[in-house]
N, C-alpha and C positions, 0 to 999 in steps of 0.2 A: 275797339273794333267797330268797323263800319256797319251801319244797319243793313240788314240782309236785303239783297236786291230781289224784288218779285216782278216778273214779267207777265203781262196780261193784255187784253185788248186795247189798253191805253198806250202800249208800246208799239211805236211805228215798225211795220213789217212783221210783227208777231201775228200768227195766224188768229183771226178774229173767233174761230170756232173752236180753238185749243183752250183747254182749262188753264188758269193761271199757274204758274210754277215758279219755284225759286231758281235763281241762275245756276245754282250748283246742280240742279236736277235736270237742266234742259238736255244734257247729253243722253239721258234715258229715253228721250222721245224717238231716237233713231232717225232724226231729221238729217237731210243733206241738201246743200244749196242746189246742186244740179238735179235733185229730184223734184224741185219747185215746191218744196214743203213750206217755205216761207214766202211771203209777198216780196216783189221787187219795187224799188231798189232795196238792197240789203247791205249794210256796211259789216265787213268781216275782218278779223285779225287772225293771221296764221300763227298758230301757237309754236310751231318750230322756229320761225323766224323772230317771233317776240322774245323766246327764250335765249336764242343766239344773240340778239342785239343787247339784252340786258347784261349777259356774261361777257360780251365783247367790250363794251364800254366800261364795265367794271374792272376788267383786267387791263384795259388800256390806261385807266387812271392809276391802278396799283403799279404798273410798269413805270409810269412817269413820276411816281413818288407824290402824287397829290390825292386829295379826297374828292368824292363826287357827291354833289347835292342836286340831282336832277330837277329841272323846271317842271313843275306840276301843271302849269297852266296849258301845256300842250294837250294833255289828255283829260284832266280834272276827273280822273277815275280812281276812286279809293282802292279798288282792286289792283289796279296797276301800281298805285303807290306802294301798297303792301308787297308786291312782287319786287319792286326796285329796292325797297328797305331790306327784305329778305335776302335779296341778292348781293347785299353789301354796301348799299349807299350809305354815306356818313349822315346824311339829312336829305331834306328836300328844299326846293327853291319855289316861291310863289310871288304873284304880282300884287295881291290884295289880302286884306285881313279876312275876307270872306274865304278866299282860297286856302289861307293858313288854317282856317278852323276845320275845313274839310280834311286837310292833311293831318291835323292833330287827332281828328277822329279816327283816321286810318292808322294811327300809331307814330307819326313822325314826332320826334322830340328834339331835333335841332333843325331850324329852318332859317333861311335867308329870305326876307322879303325884298326882291330886287327892284325896288320902287320907293318913292317917298311916302312916308306916313305922316300926316299932319292935321287931319280934321278931327273933331272931338269924337265922333262916332268911331272912328277906327283906333284912336288912342284909348278910348273906353273899351273897346273890343279886345284889343291887344292886352290891356291891363287884366281884363277878366280872364283870358285864356292863360296868361302867366300865373294869375292867382289860383287858378283851378288845376294847375299841372305843375307841381313843385320841381319836376325834372325837365321842364321845357326851357329851351334857349332859343331866342329869336333875334336876329340882327336885321335892321332895316336901314335904308339909304337916307342920307342927309347931304344936301348939296348947296345950301344957303344959310346965311345968318337969319333971314326971314322966316324960313321953316324952323329953324332952332328956337327962335322967339315964340312962335306958335305953340311949340311943345312945352316950353317953359311956362307960357300963359295957361295952358291946360292943366299942368301940374299945380300951379298956384290956385287956380279956381277950384280944382278937385281936392285940394289940400293932400296931394298924393306924395307918398315918399318912394314911389317907383323910380327906379334908375333903368332906363332903356339902353340896350346894346345898340350901337349904331355903326354904320360903315360910311366913310367919306367917298362919295362917288366923284370920279374924275370923268368928264364928258369930252365930247368932240365938237369943235365949232360947227354950227349948222345943223346938229343932229339933236339927239334926245337930251335928257337931263344930265346933270353933272357940272362940276366946277370947270370952268374954261382955262384958268391960268394958274400957274404955280402960287401966285401971290393970293388969289382968291381961296385956293385950297388951304394954304398955311393959316390964313385969318380964320377960316372956318375951323380947322383942326384945333387951333389954340382956344377958340371959344368954347368948343365941345370939351376939351380938357378942363376948362374952368366952370363947366355947368354942373349943377347938382343933379340934373334929371337925365343926363346921357353919359355914356362912357364910349370912348373911341376903340372899337373892336378891330379895326382894319381899313383897308383900302379896296374900292370896288371900281370895275369899269366894264363895259360891254363893247366888244369889238366888232360885232356882226354888221353894224352900219357901214363899215369901211370895206366889206368884202364885194368884189366884182367878178369872182370866178376867173380871176387872172393871177396866176400863182406869183409872178413877179410883183405886180401891183399890191397884191394882198399882204405878202410878206413885208414889203417895205413899209406899208401904211401901218399895219398891225405892230411892227417892231417899233415904229415911232412912238405909238401910243403906249406900248410897254415901257419905253424908256421914259416917257413922261410920268407914268404911274410910279415907276421905280424911284425917280428923283423926289416926288412927293413922299413916298415911303421913307426914303433915307432921311429926308429932312425931318419928318415927324419922329422918326427913331432917334435922331441926334438930339431933338428937343424933348425927348421923353414924353410925347403927347399920348401915346397908346396906354390902355388901361392895363391892369395887372395880368390878364389872361394872355395866352399866346395869341399875337395878332394874326388877323386873317388877310390874305390877299385872294380876291376872287375875281374871275371873269369866265368867259367860255360860253359862247352860243353854239349852235348847231352846224355852222358852216365852215369855220376856220378855227376850230377849237385847239388845233395843234399848235398854232402860232402864238398862243398865250402861255404856253407852258414855261418859257424862261421867266416870265413874271411870277408864276405860281411856285417856282422853285428859286425864288430869290435868295442870293447868298450875300456875304459881306456886311451884314447887319449886326447890331449889338446883342440881338436875341433871336432865336429861331422864329420863323414865320410859318403859317399854316396855309397852304394853297388849297383852294377849293374850285373845282370845275363845276359849271352850272348847266351844261348841255341838256336839252329836253327832248327834241324831235328825234334823237337817235333811237328811241324806244321802238317806234314803228318804221322810222326812216321814210323814204318815198321813192318815187319813180321819176322825179323831175328835178326841182331846185336843189335839194340836198344831195341827191345822186350825183349831180354834176359837180358840186363842190366836194364831195367825198372822193371823187376819182383824183382830184388834185391833192387831197389829204394823203391818199394811198401812195401817190407818186413822191410826195415830200418825205414820207415816212418809210418808204420801200416796202409797202404792203402789197401782197398779191390780191387780197380781198379784205372785206371788213363787214359793213353792216348790210342788212338785207331788207327789202321792202316787205313789210308785214301787214299793211292796211290797204284794202281795196273795197270798191263798191260795185256789187254785182247789179245789173240791170237786165231788162229784156227788150228786144227789138218789138216795138209795138206797131210800127208802120214803116213801109218802104214806099213812099208816095211818088217817087220819081227816080229815074236813074242817077246813081251816085249819091243818094241822100237816104239815110235811115234815121228814124227817131227812136230814142231809148227812153225808158221810164226812169230817168234820173235827171235831176236839175240842181238849180242853185240852192234849194232847201236841203239837199242831200250830200253835196261833195264840194271839196275846195275849189275855188276859181279865182283867189285873190292874186296869185302869181302867174298862173297860166291855166289853160284849159286842161281838164282831165285827160288822161292818157290811156287809150285802149291797150290793154296788156294781154288778156286772154279772151277766148270765146268758145262756146260749146253749142253746136246745133241742138235744135229741140230733140230731147230724148236721150242725148249723149251724156255720159256720166264722167268722162274725161276731157278736160279742156285742152286746147292747143293755143299756142301763141298766135296773136292776131296778125294779119298781113301788114307789111310796113306801110302801105298807103292808107290804112284806116286812120282817120284823125277826127277829134271832136273840134268842130269849128265854132260852136256857140252853145250857150246854156239858156234856157228860160227857167222859170220857176220849177216846172216839172218835167222839162224835156231836154235832152242832149241831142245835138245835131252831129250824126256820124256821117262823115263824108268818105267815100271809097271810089276806087276805080271800077266802073261798070264792066270793064273788060276782064277784071280779076275775080277774086273771091267776093261773092255778093252776099251780104247778109239777109237772112230771111226772117219774116214775122215769126216770133216765138224762139229765135235764137237768143242765147244769153251771152252778154258782154261784161267782162270785168274791166272796170276803169281803175287805172292807178292814179295817184295824186301828187300834187306838187304842194308842200306845206301841209303836214298833217293837222296842225292845230285847228284849221278851219273846216276839216271834215268832222273831227270829234265833236265840235260844238254844235253839230246839227243832228246829233243823235242822243237819246236818253240811254240807249243800250247798243252794244255791239256784240255781235256773235264771235265766239272763238271757235275756230275750225282747225281740223287736222289737215294733212296734206291732201287728202282725198276729198276735202270739203265737207266732211261729216261735221255736223255742229256738236261740239263737245262741252260747251260752256258759254258764259257770256260775262261781260263787264259792264258796269254802269258809268255814267257820267254826272257830274254835279255842277253844271255851268250856270 
């Protein structure tokens, strides 16, 4: 179980004069975002949307006949990991050994490290985690003979008898890690099968780098990747290069996860394969990048609706220094900006306890460290000093990493709980 989260004056936006409290007890304070009980900016997660998203993605994976191992790097929140696992996730995905350790502390006992592991400190750490948890299974990525040699060298120097579970990664030319050709992949798979320190547990790829939010393009390019991965899988199956356990086929970011389902449900092999979907950002979704991609998923899948935006950052108008410009108390230290500027989604005048949708002309044009530049039509609805503005985000990962804690709120913005992060 994760160490209990305590909130106090060291927690950004927690009231300085308030007594420290457990996250589980914050709901007893009677605080509400629009009562200005907490300082701005304030990152919040809507409980109803969060629960909906966890259940929706779990149901999606079940209907498709695949397993779900959500990527934990999105939130790095032990409390959210626990909710995902309790909601039916088969396991969790991480990018580093440090992240894995946080997940293991939160109760994960199956994990994919969707990244290469090769340095001594990481191999030492993984070995320690496996030794300390007899029920833990971890698979990490291998994409080169050079990496395999480093793992074998580590084992020789440590006089280790550990056998690591690995996944052969298939990559995309010009993009991230992974074998580029069938020949490279088969050479590596054969070397893995002969190595005493690793066993080949399956094949992995990441399709997200191909996505352009153009359904025709995305379907064509991802299908080509799927076919490449299936060819490697067939050849490894024919040569009996997989270990004794049911081999794994795993893919699935948060943009075009539906297009890799044919890979995860591969048929016609000599033995059953286990398909694992690794989407991460679905848990809170967003108002920008993934919202646009999801519209296309809904069209391809014939869905009326799916995920809901659960994460937003509330700020207050601190200045309206000239017509058409307001400055908000929210900047680069508080909210995502790596894909696009935050998106004004709701606002509440000073004293109001019910938010309304923001006018269509309200836009964030720039961010400083501590300020957001809200542009608006001076002839329309004009924000006033003291008004509150909720900013939606594009790409939740880089909002989570700016907060040590986030408030959980009901639909009326009453603060009912909190979650922590461990970046």
